[in-house]
N, C-alpha and C positions, 0 to 999 in steps of 0.2 A: 257817327253813328247816332241812331235815334235813341231819346232818353225816356227809358221805362219809370212806370209808378209801381208803387207795391206798399202793403203792409206786413209787418212783421211783431208776432207776440214777443215779449221780453219778461225777464223774472217778476218784476213788479207788479204784473198784470196788466201793464199799459201795451197800447196795440200802437207802433210806431210806424206812420206814414212815411215814405221814402223815396227819393227819385235816384235813378242809376242810370249809367251808360258805359260804355266800354268793356272791353275784354276783361275778365276776373282774373285771368293771367298777368295783366299786367300791374304796376305799382298803383295802389289804391290813394287817392288823394280822398281825404274826408273832408265835404264841406259844411262848415255848420253856421248857421244864419243866427240873427240877433232879432231885437225888439224893433219893430212891433209886426216883422215879417214871417218869412217860411222859408222852406227849400225853394221857393217858385223865384226866390232873388237870384236864384243861379242859371236860370232857364235860359241864358244865352252862353253862358260860360261853359256851361257842361259839352256842349257838342264840339266846343271848340278846343275843348282838350281830350275828348274821349278816344282819338287819333292815338296819341301816346300815353292815357291813365285810364285806369278803372274809377271812375267817379262817381260817390256815392253822397248824397245830402238827405239828411234825416230831418223832418219838423221836430222841433223839439218839444217836450209836453209842455201843454200850454200854449201851443201855437200851431197855426196852420191845421193840418189834417190828423194829427196822432189823436188817438183816443186815450187819454191818461187813464189809470186803473182808477176805480171809486174811492174816494177820500185820499186823491194825490194830494201830498202836502208839496206845494210850491216852492223849493230852495234850489240854489245853486248845485248845492251838493246831490240832492236827489235827482236832478235834472243829469249830471255828470253820469250818477251811478246808472240812470235808464240809456244815456248813450253808450255808455261801458257794454252794458248788458244786450245792446242793440249790435254793437260791433262783435259780439260774440257770436250770437244768433246768425250773423253774418259769414262769419270764419273768416274774419278780416285778420290776417297774421301780422299786418304791419301798416302804416299809413304815414303821408303826408298831411297835416292837418290846417286847413283853410280856417284861419279863426278870424269873426267879424262881431262886433259890437256884444251881445250874450253869448256868442259863441266863443269868445276870448275865454272867460271864465271858466266855462264847460270844456272847451279842448285844452286847457291848460292844467286842469284837474286832471284829465284824460292822461297826459303825459305824466302828472305823479304819479298816477298809478300804473303805468305802463311804459316806463323810462325805455325799455329796448324794443317797445313798438314803434317809437316814433322814429321818423324817416326826414323830418325837415317840418319847416313852420313858413306858410305863407299869410301874412299879417294884414288884412284888411280892415284900416281903421276899429282896428279890435285892442282895446286897452291895457295893459298891464303896470302905468305909473302912474303916481298921485298927480305928476303936473300936466298929466293928458286929461283930466277931469274938467272940461269948461265950468269955471263957477258959474257963469250966469244960469246954465242949464242944471247945473249939479246942486247948487246951493239951497234950494228948497229940500233936495232928498237927503242931503248931508243933516239939515235941520230936524228931517225923519229918522235918521238914523241917531242922533245925538239924545231928542226927546222922546221918541218912541213913537209906536202907532196910535197910543191911547190918551197921550200928553196933551194933544191940541185936538181937538174935533175941526178946527178950522184949517188947520195945515193939512189934516188928513183929506177933508173935503175938495181942499183946493188940488191936492195931487191927482184924487179920482176924479175931478173934472178935466184936469189936464190928459188924464188917458182917455177919458169919453170924448173929447173934443175933436173931430176929425182934421181941424187945420194942424193941429200939433202931429199928424201922421204925416199930411201935405207938407209940411215945413222941413220934415226930414227927409224929403226927396227933392225939395226946390231950392234950401238955403245953401248958398254957395256953388251951385251950379249956372255955369254962364250962360245957358238957353233953357228956360225951364219949359219952351216948348217941345226941346229934344228928349222930355223925359215920359217915357211910356206911362200913360193914367193907370192903366188896370192895374198893376200891383198896389197902385195907393187905393183904388176901389176896394180890391181884395182884402187888403189889410183893414181898413175900417171896418168893413162888413164881418169878417172874422172877430177883430175885436168886441162887438157888441153881441158877440153870443152870450148866453145867460152866462153869467159867474165870472166872464174875462176881467172886468174892472178890477175884482178883488183879485185875481190871480196876479195881475200885471202890478197892482199896489203891493202886494206880500213879495214880489221880486224886486221891486225896486227898493223896497226894505231890507231886504235878504242881499242886497249888492254890498252892503258894509262889509259883510263878511268877505269878499272877493279882494275886497282892498285890503283887509287883515293878511289874506293870502300873498301880496305882492313879494313879500321878503323871500316867500318859498318858490314861488315863479322866478325871480330873479336868480336865486341860486341854482334851479335846475338849468336856466340860461347859461350860468356859468361854467357849470360843471358839464354841459353838452354843447361845448361850442363846436365842435366838430361837424355837428349839424346844418345844413344849410337853411338859413332864413332869409325869403324875400318879404320887404315891406311894401305893399301897394295900398297907398292912402291917399285919400281926397284930402286936399290943400286947404279947403274951406268948411270943412266940419266944425261945426259948432259942437256939436257935444264930446267928442274925443278930438282934441287939437292937435296939431303939427309937432307940438311939445311931445306928447305923448310918443309920437312915432320917432323921433331924434333920441328918446330915453333907453328906446333899445340897444343902442349902441355902448352904453356904458356896460352893458353885462353880456354883449353878444359880438364877439368879432367877427369879421368879414363879413358882415349883413350886408345886403342889397337894398339899397332904400330907392324907391321910385315915388315920386310926387305927381298926382294929376290935376288938373284944373275943375277939380269936382268937389261936390260936399259929401255927405255921409255916406249916399249909395251911389259911390262911385261906377260901382258896375253897371248901372242904369245908363250910361253914357260912354262909358271906355272898357266896356267888356273884350274888345278886342286888343286893346293894347295890354290888357292886363294878360289874357291870354299869351299873348309871345313873351311877355316879359316872363311868366310861369315857364313857359316851353324853352326859352332860353336858359332859366336858373337850374329847370332841373332836368 
């Protein structure tokens, strides 16, 4: 089935852009993207799932083509609240949550708020454990968490320059991939263009700093996993991710029984090269 795009107003005044495919009579899969991308990352997956599922992929506030409310304060709590309102506006009674990167702390907050609506998890390089945070990538950001954004102008500037540098977007797509020529360059171009929009550098810096609160919530996420072991969970993980490591995927096994783990010879954006295989694993699991 074809994928449609639309926008919907939510309670906080934001206007959420989203992609949708499949009949709304079928089980919904809520696809939550991460940094620095948008719902466009699911463009290849959605048609492959839409025969069996109702698939919905919003652009999180601060990303893609969503129009945040004036004065929007960029925290993961607020993003989760916006997506909660989005699900209500679309009358989504329940959902399997697909969590990737920033979509993980967003989707897991959604699960804490709506435990009876969650019908399962698909985890693609969506971290919920400290050992999944690659120190080489996260080290400077952890330093920011420890010192605060005002203590070191040099550190703040270095992180903002990291966000601004298009090579660091390219690296997320290319590092860990067997053949970079197999990666579609268009989403890289789109991500770089969108991150250059006015105010985006500060937005992404604020979210890097706020990510510390996700780590503080990890114990609550783990408690949710242990108390909801009856739910299916499928891990589809790029084995060579330099941001969220394989150890982060393995850690889910501590708290979730009957977990199904699949690894792919890919990096952070495994969907770019393995959408067909990931779709097959999803269709077989759910």
